[in-house]
N, C-alpha and C positions, 0 to 999 in steps of 0.2 A: 717363572709362573709362581704366584703367591701360593702359600700352603692353604689347602681347602679349609674353610672355617664355616661350619654350619650354624654358628652363633652370631654372625654378622647381622645387624639389623638393617632392613631395606625399607627406604622411605620414598614417597612420591614427592618430587619437587616441581613438576610441571605437568600440565594437562591441556590437551587441545581437543576440540570436537567440532564436527561439521555434519549436520543432519537436518532432517525435516523440521526440527524444533528451533533451529537457529544456526548462526554462522560461527559461534564460539561458545566456550563453556558458560560464561555469565548469561548469555542470551538463552541458552538451552535451559539453564537452571531456573531462570525467571519464568520461562514457559511452563516448566514442570510444576513450579510452585503455584501457578495460576490454573493448573489442570488442563492446559491446552493440548489438543490432539494434533499430531502431524499428519494424520491420515486424511487424504483428500483425493479427488479424481486425478488420475495419471494424465499428464499432458505431454511428456517427452516422447511417448511412443503411441502409435495408433492402436488402441485397445478395442476397436470395433470387433464385435463377435466374441470377445472373451466373457466368461461368466463372472469375472471380477474386473472392476475398472478403477479400483482405488489402491493407493499405496502411500508410503511415507517418503515423498520426493523432497529433495532440497529445493527450496524456492529461490529462483533467480540466480543460480550459480553461473558465473561467466568465467571460463578458464583464462581469458585474456586479461582479466583483472589480477591474476595471480602468477601467470607465466608469460614468457616471451612467445609471440605467435609461432616462431619456429619450433618451440618445444611442445606446444599443445598437441601437435600431431604425433609426437613420440610418446605420449602417455594416454593410456585408457583412463576413463573417468575414475575407476577405483584407485588408480595410482595418483591422479590429481588430488583426490580427496585425502589419501594417506599423507601426501606431502604437505598439504595445507594444515592438517591436524598436527603433524610433527613440527612444523614451523611454530605453531602456537605453543606447543608444549616446551620446546627448547627455549623460546623467548621467555616464557614464564619462569623456567628454571634458572634463567640468568646466566647461562653458560657464556664464557668468553671464547669467541671464535677468532682464529682457528684454535682447535683444542690442543692442549699441550701434550696429551697422550692419546691420540685418536685410536691407537691399537688396543687400548684398554676400555673401549666403549663398544657395546654390542647393539645390534639392531635386530629385533625379532618381531616380525609382523604376522598377522593372521588374515586369511581370506578363504572363504568357502568356494567362491566361483571364479575369482581372478578376472581377467579381461574379457568378459562375455560380450560386451558391446563390440569390441574389436573383432572377436571371432565371428560374431553374427554378421558383421559387415563383410568379412572376408568370404564367408560361405555364400552370402547373397551375391557377391561379385562373381563367384565361381558358378553357382548353380542357377541363379536367376538372370544375371546380366551377361552371362556367356563369356566372361573373361577367362583367359587360359591360366592365369596365376594371380594370387592375391598380392597385396602390397608387400614389398620385400621386408618391411619392418613388422609384419604381423606377429611373428613369434616373440621378439623382444618387447613388443607393446602389450601383448596378451598374456605373457607368462605371469604366473601367480606371484613370483618374487620380484616383479617390477617395482612395486612400491618400496620394498626394502632397498633395492638397488639405487633408486633415485634419492632416497633419504641419505644413503651412504655418500653419494656424489655431492649432494647439497651441502652437507656438513663436514665432508672430509673424514668420515668415520671409517676406520680400517680394521676394526675388530670383527668378531663373529657377526655374520650378516645372513639371516635365513628367514624363511617363511614357513609357517605351519598351516596346513589345510586339513581340518578335521570337522567339516560341515559347520553346524551351528556353534561348536565349541572352539572354532579356530582362534578367535581373538583372545579368549580366556586362556587357552593353552599357550598362546604366544606370550602373554603377560606372565604366566607361571614359569615358563622356561627362562624368560628374562630375569625374573625374581631369583631362580636357582643360580643363574650365572653370577649375579651380583652377590648373593649370599655366600656362595662358595669362594669368592675372591678371584674367580677367573677373569672378571672384569670389574671396573670400579663404578660403572654406570651403564645404563641401557635406555634406548628409545624403543618403545614397544606399543602395541595396540592392534587395531584391525580396520579393514575397510572393505566395502562392498558397493557395487554398482550393478544391480540386477535388472535394470529396466531396459531390456532389449527384447525385440519381438519374439525371437526364437526361445529365449529363456522363459519369458512370461507364459508362452504356450506350453512349454514343458511343465512348468509349475501347475498350469491349469489341468493338464492331463492327470496329475496326481490327485486332484480334487481335494486339496487340503487348504486352499486359500478362501478366506471369507469373502462373500460378495459385498459386504458392507463395512464392517469394522472388526477390531480385535477385542474380544472380551474373554480372556483365558480362564477366568475362574467362575464364569457364569454357566448355569445349567443349559442355557440356550445358545451357547457359543457355536459359531459356524465355521471356525477355522482360524488360521493365522493370516497376517498381512505382511507383505514384503516392504522393506525400506532400504534406503541407500544412505551412505555417509561413511564417516571414519571417526575414530577416536585414538588419541595417542597419549602415552604417559612417559615421563622421564623418571627412571628409578635410579637411586643412588644409595651408597652405603651411608648410614646415619652420621657417623663421625666426620666423614668428608663433607657431607652436606652442611653440617653445623659449622665446620671449620671455615667454610667460605661464606657463611651467613645466609644460606638459602632458606627460604620459607618452606616449612614442612606441611604439605597438604594432607598427608596420611601415611600410614605404615602398612606394609604387607607382612603378616606374621605367619602365614601358612598357605600351602597350595597342595592340592591332591588331584590325581588323575586316575581313571579306571575305565575298564570296558566290561560291559555286562555279558558279552559273548551271546547275545540274543538276536532278536529280529532286527533287520537292517533299518526299519523305519519306526519300530515300536519298542523303545527302550524300556527295560524293567526298572523298578525302583531300587534294586540292589546296587546297580552301577553308580548312580549319583550318591547313594548313601555311603558307599565305600570311599568315593572321592572326598566327600565332606569329612569323613572320619580321619582320613589321611591329613587333610588340611588343618585339622584341629590338634594334631599330635603335639605341637609346640606351645599350645595355649597355656598349659600349667606353668611352663617356664616363663612365659610372658607375664603372667599374673604375679609372679614372684619378684618382678623388677621393682 
């Protein structure tokens, strides 16, 4: 194990994304520059009777275009999205496969809900359709770490592989942990990011009961805002130590210079400002050192 070194520089060499704005990073960036919204009427689930009927769905995603038919049933939508985004990120990073040191690469993913579509289907089979037991692969398909596990299998990565589930901060926390692993020298690279597929009947009705979803659109900084809007998709990054990335001639997309985490020990759904402020302060601790370079 390499000696911990908190001065290693960590850079981004690959990025992948799949969401309501587009099927990859260039398409999403183009849509963002044009100010296009991904919020539209939900079509994948019957939303009759719900007080909100809009969400940021991925348009026209066909699993069979990305996976063999036999594998589609072994992956919840959130896992499919995670793997597609990871493929894009690894491709852009220019990794030579198979990896020479797969045990020195980490996978850290984030998801708040995991395989809710699969769970919803299993519960419907049990309680509505009268079946005595759900599909035997329900657990491995629905488990929150399924995305990380399939990324591991796809690329033969055998280093640290785990999933963070901390509600809306899941993907950010995953990226932060991957950053720490690379910066410390525990691994030389990492695939990290997050994925969600929340459009299942049961989960949508659970969100409705909280009465926090906007019936029309999302306008977080407006005085007439009416709530949040759910979206689906995934994003992935490839993180590497700067010297190694430069040595192999990789394009540097960006650098992560700090990360902070905190808990405000307050209300379960109403965070105070002290928590985010503490996290941001921690993330900025290394900025003076960066400016001196």
